[in-house]
C-alpha positions as CSV (number, residue, x, y, z in Angstrom):
1,M,0.0,0.0,0.0
2,A,1.6,3.3,-1.1
3,L,1.6,6.2,1.3
4,G,1.0,9.7,0.0
5,L,3.5,12.2,1.1
6,A,2.8,16.0,1.3
7,M,5.5,18.4,0.7
8,V,5.5,21.6,2.8
9,V,7.7,24.5,1.6
10,V,8.6,27.0,4.2
11,Q,9.5,30.4,2.9
12,A,12.4,32.0,4.8
13,A,11.8,35.5,6.2
14,T,13.6,38.3,4.5
15,V,14.0,42.1,4.9
16,P,10.9,44.1,4.0
17,D,10.2,45.9,0.8
18,A,10.7,49.6,0.8
19,P,8.0,52.0,2.1
20,R,5.8,53.7,-0.6
21,N,4.4,57.1,-1.5
22,V,6.7,59.3,0.6
23,V,5.4,62.8,1.0
24,A,7.1,65.6,2.9
25,T,5.3,68.7,4.4
26,P,7.7,71.5,5.4
27,A,7.4,73.9,8.3
28,D,9.7,76.1,10.4
29,T,13.1,74.1,10.6
30,Y,11.4,70.8,10.3
31,A,9.2,68.6,8.1
32,F,6.7,65.8,8.5
33,V,7.4,62.8,6.3
34,A,4.4,60.6,5.6
35,F,4.5,57.3,3.8
36,L,2.7,54.0,3.3
37,A,3.9,50.7,4.8
38,P,5.7,48.3,2.5
39,S,3.5,46.0,0.4
40,N,5.5,43.0,1.8
41,D,7.0,42.9,5.3
42,G,9.3,40.0,4.4
43,G,7.4,37.6,6.6
44,S,8.5,39.3,9.8
45,P,6.7,42.2,11.6
46,I,8.0,45.7,10.9
47,L,9.9,47.0,13.9
48,G,10.3,50.6,12.8
49,Y,11.0,53.2,10.1
50,T,13.8,55.6,9.4
51,A,13.5,58.8,7.4
52,I,16.6,60.4,5.8
53,A,16.8,64.1,4.8
54,Q,19.2,65.1,2.1
55,P,21.5,67.1,2.0
56,G,22.9,66.6,5.5
57,N,22.0,62.9,5.9
58,I,19.7,63.9,8.8
59,T,17.9,60.8,10.1
60,V,15.0,60.1,12.5
61,T,13.4,56.8,13.5
62,G,9.9,56.0,14.6
63,S,7.2,53.3,14.7
64,G,5.1,54.6,11.9
65,S,4.0,57.4,9.6
66,P,4.4,60.4,9.8
67,L,8.0,61.0,11.0
68,M,9.0,64.5,12.1
69,V,12.5,65.4,10.9
70,T,14.0,68.3,12.8
71,G,17.2,70.3,12.5
72,L,16.5,71.5,9.0
73,T,17.7,74.9,7.7
74,N,14.9,77.3,6.6
75,G,15.2,78.3,2.9
76,S,17.2,75.2,2.0
77,K,15.9,72.5,-0.4
78,Y,15.5,68.9,0.9
79,T,14.3,65.5,-0.2
80,F,13.4,62.6,2.0
81,K,13.7,58.8,1.7
82,V,12.4,56.2,4.1
83,Y,13.4,52.6,4.9
84,A,11.7,49.9,7.0
85,T,13.3,47.6,9.5
86,N,12.3,44.1,10.6
87,A,14.1,41.4,12.6
88,L,16.1,40.4,9.4
89,G,17.4,43.9,8.7
90,N,16.6,47.1,6.7
91,S,14.8,47.4,3.5
92,V,16.2,49.3,0.5
93,V,15.4,53.0,0.7
94,S,12.2,54.3,-0.8
95,V,11.8,56.6,-3.8
96,A,12.6,60.1,-2.8
97,S,9.9,62.6,-1.9
98,D,9.5,65.8,-3.9
99,T,11.8,68.7,-3.0
100,V,10.5,70.9,-0.2
101,I,11.8,74.1,1.5
102,P,11.3,74.6,5.2
103,Q,10.4,78.1,6.2
104,V,8.7,80.2,8.8
105,L,5.0,80.1,8.1
106,V,3.0,83.3,8.8
107,A,-0.3,82.6,10.4
108,P,-3.1,82.5,7.8
109,G,-5.4,85.5,7.8
110,I,-9.1,85.0,8.3
111,L,-11.8,87.6,8.0
112,F,-15.6,87.3,7.9
113,E,-17.7,90.1,6.4
114,Q,-18.9,91.0,9.9
115,S,-18.4,89.8,13.5
116,V,-22.0,89.7,14.6
117,Y,-24.6,87.5,12.9
118,V,-28.3,87.0,13.8
119,D,-29.7,84.0,11.9
120,T,-33.2,82.5,11.9
121,L,-34.2,79.1,13.1
122,G,-34.9,76.8,10.1
123,V,-33.3,79.1,7.5
124,A,-30.1,78.0,5.7
125,V,-26.9,79.8,6.8
126,S,-23.7,80.4,4.7
127,L,-20.9,82.4,6.2
128,I,-17.8,82.4,3.9
129,P,-14.7,84.1,5.2
130,T,-11.8,85.6,3.2
131,I,-8.6,83.5,3.8
132,S,-5.1,84.8,3.1
133,G,-1.8,82.8,3.3
134,T,-1.4,79.1,3.7
135,L,-4.3,77.2,5.3
136,T,-4.2,73.6,6.3
137,S,-7.1,73.2,8.8
138,C,-9.9,75.1,10.5
139,A,-11.8,74.5,13.8
140,V,-14.3,76.3,15.9
141,Y,-14.6,76.5,19.7
142,P,-17.1,75.9,21.3
143,N,-19.3,73.7,19.1
144,L,-21.6,75.6,16.8
145,P,-25.4,75.6,17.4
146,L,-27.1,72.4,16.4
147,G,-27.5,72.2,12.7
148,L,-24.4,74.3,11.8
149,R,-21.0,73.0,10.9
150,I,-17.6,74.3,9.9
151,N,-15.7,73.2,6.8
152,A,-12.2,72.2,8.0
153,S,-10.6,73.1,4.7
154,D,-11.9,76.7,4.1
155,C,-13.4,77.8,7.5
156,S,-16.9,78.4,6.0
157,I,-19.9,77.9,8.3
158,T,-23.0,76.4,6.7
159,G,-26.1,74.5,7.6
160,T,-29.6,75.1,8.9
161,P,-30.0,76.0,12.6
162,R,-32.2,73.5,14.5
163,I,-32.5,75.3,17.8
164,A,-32.8,79.0,18.9
165,T,-29.8,80.2,21.0
166,A,-28.9,83.4,22.8
167,A,-26.0,85.5,21.5
168,S,-22.8,83.5,22.0
169,D,-19.1,83.9,20.9
170,Y,-17.4,81.3,18.7
171,S,-13.7,81.3,18.0
172,V,-12.9,80.2,14.4
173,V,-9.2,79.1,14.4
174,A,-7.4,79.0,11.0
175,S,-4.1,77.0,11.1
176,N,-1.2,76.3,8.7
177,G,0.2,73.5,10.9
178,S,2.8,75.7,12.7
179,S,0.9,78.9,13.5
180,Y,-2.7,80.0,13.7
181,S,-5.0,83.0,13.8
182,T,-8.5,83.4,15.3
183,F,-11.6,85.3,14.4
184,V,-14.4,85.6,17.0
185,L,-18.0,85.5,15.7
186,T,-21.1,86.3,17.8
187,L,-24.0,84.2,16.6
188,T,-27.6,84.5,17.6
189,I,-30.3,82.1,16.4
190,V,-33.8,83.5,16.7
191,A,-37.3,82.1,16.1
192,P,-38.9,83.2,12.8
193,P,-40.7,86.6,12.9
194,S,-44.1,84.9,12.8
195,A,-43.3,83.3,16.2
196,L,-42.4,86.7,17.8
197,A,-44.9,88.9,19.6
198,P,-45.4,92.3,17.9
199,F,-43.6,95.2,19.6
200,P,-45.6,98.5,20.0
201,S,-44.4,101.5,18.1
202,P,-43.3,103.7,19.8
203,A,-42.1,101.2,22.3
204,A,-44.1,101.0,25.5
205,S,-42.1,102.0,28.6
206,S,-43.8,99.3,30.6
207,R,-41.7,96.7,28.7
208,N,-38.5,98.2,30.2
209,F,-36.5,96.3,27.6
210,G,-37.2,93.1,29.5
211,I,-35.4,94.3,32.7
212,P,-37.1,93.1,35.9
213,E,-38.6,95.9,38.0
214,A,-36.6,94.7,41.1
215,V,-33.3,95.3,39.1
216,L,-34.4,98.8,37.9
217,K,-35.1,99.9,41.5
218,T,-31.4,99.6,42.3
219,A,-30.1,100.7,38.9
220,G,-27.8,103.7,38.6
221,S,-28.1,103.8,34.8
222,V,-29.1,101.7,31.8
223,Q,-27.2,101.5,28.4
224,V,-29.4,100.2,25.5
225,R,-28.3,99.2,22.0
226,V,-30.8,98.3,19.3
227,T,-29.6,96.3,16.3
228,D,-31.3,95.0,13.2
229,A,-31.3,91.5,11.9
230,R,-28.0,92.0,10.1
231,G,-26.3,93.0,13.4
232,A,-26.0,96.7,12.4
233,T,-26.4,99.2,15.3
234,I,-29.6,101.3,14.9
235,R,-29.7,103.2,18.1
236,E,-27.8,103.5,21.3
237,Q,-29.3,105.2,24.4
238,R,-28.3,105.8,28.0
239,F,-30.9,106.4,30.7
240,G,-30.0,107.9,34.0
241,K,-31.6,107.6,37.5
242,E,-34.3,110.2,36.8
243,E,-35.5,108.5,33.7
244,I,-35.4,105.1,35.3
245,R,-37.4,106.3,38.3
246,S,-40.0,108.0,36.2
247,G,-40.5,105.0,33.9
248,R,-39.3,106.7,30.8
249,I,-37.1,103.8,29.6
250,S,-38.2,103.2,26.0
251,W,-37.1,103.2,22.4
252,D,-39.1,105.6,20.2
253,G,-38.6,103.4,17.2
254,R,-36.2,105.7,15.4
255,A,-32.5,105.4,14.4
256,S,-29.7,107.5,15.9
257,S,-30.1,110.0,13.0
258,G,-33.8,110.5,13.9
259,E,-35.0,108.6,10.8
260,R,-37.9,106.2,11.0
261,T,-37.0,102.5,11.2
262,A,-38.5,100.0,8.9
263,R,-40.8,97.2,9.9
264,G,-38.9,94.1,10.8
265,L,-36.9,92.1,13.3
266,Y,-34.8,93.9,15.9
267,F,-32.7,93.0,18.9
268,L,-32.1,94.8,22.2
269,R,-29.1,94.6,24.5
270,A,-29.6,96.4,27.8
271,E,-26.7,96.8,30.3
272,V,-27.9,97.8,33.7
273,Y,-25.3,99.5,35.9
274,G,-26.1,99.0,39.5
275,Q,-25.3,101.5,42.3
276,D,-22.8,98.9,43.6
277,R,-21.0,99.3,40.2
278,G,-22.1,95.8,39.1
279,V,-23.3,95.2,35.5
280,K,-26.1,93.0,34.4
281,T,-27.0,92.3,30.7
282,Y,-30.4,91.6,29.3
283,R,-31.1,90.6,25.7
284,S,-34.4,90.4,23.8
285,S,-35.8,90.3,20.3
286,F,-39.0,91.6,18.8
287,F,-40.8,92.3,15.6
288,H,-41.1,96.1,15.2
289,E,-44.1,97.4,13.2
290,G,-42.2,100.5,12.0
291,A,-41.8,104.0,13.4
292,P,-44.6,106.5,13.1
């Protein structure tokens, strides 16, 4: 009876193939060198990688991509190669990256058309800033109101607000990887005009801009600013003790120039200065029927 014999061929481990797709990103006296792992590790796990900068033969070793190569000279041209290492030794070096030049990167400039925006619940928003210089990423702190988002590549803010929010500040941070700049936006999300109660024209003093009577009794003065739906200031008024006590705290529905204001959505910011020198802020929105 003949016995069948199976032949097993064991492939001996070898050094890995070279890393692939080496890309260098320069910065101030350093560069990040990114790459893909070898397509074949030689049958033995990769233990690490080494990047080599030329000229200068500057090397750095790490466990994976990217590797940060420091000690470069700003204004000089460099290329980078990478090799992989396993238990059997080093691979051949990779194909060189494109030539890059480290340099001091000036923070990118970021400028929105205005710093104060009042947007409406359920209405699409599109805020597009002007960017100057090199931009690699964008972020915003704290998180934007629900329904809005920031584009990490151009700092634009888009979306449709899903909740109403009081005026809040948001820091939009534009970065080039080594330096950054910040633009602070004040965003308010309000209910649609149809959901707002009409506001008498001229404004009734009994409303007192939403300031509680108990607060007014101890107020030294009140500073009021009226803005339109675009965030533009329409009128600023300051009321002293005599006006506060007599109940003459009101807006007559006119702009600072004395001109009549149009029918539409307006916002009030009232700062109450107490006799103890403390300051309290009250905000309200209303639909104004137009000045007489």
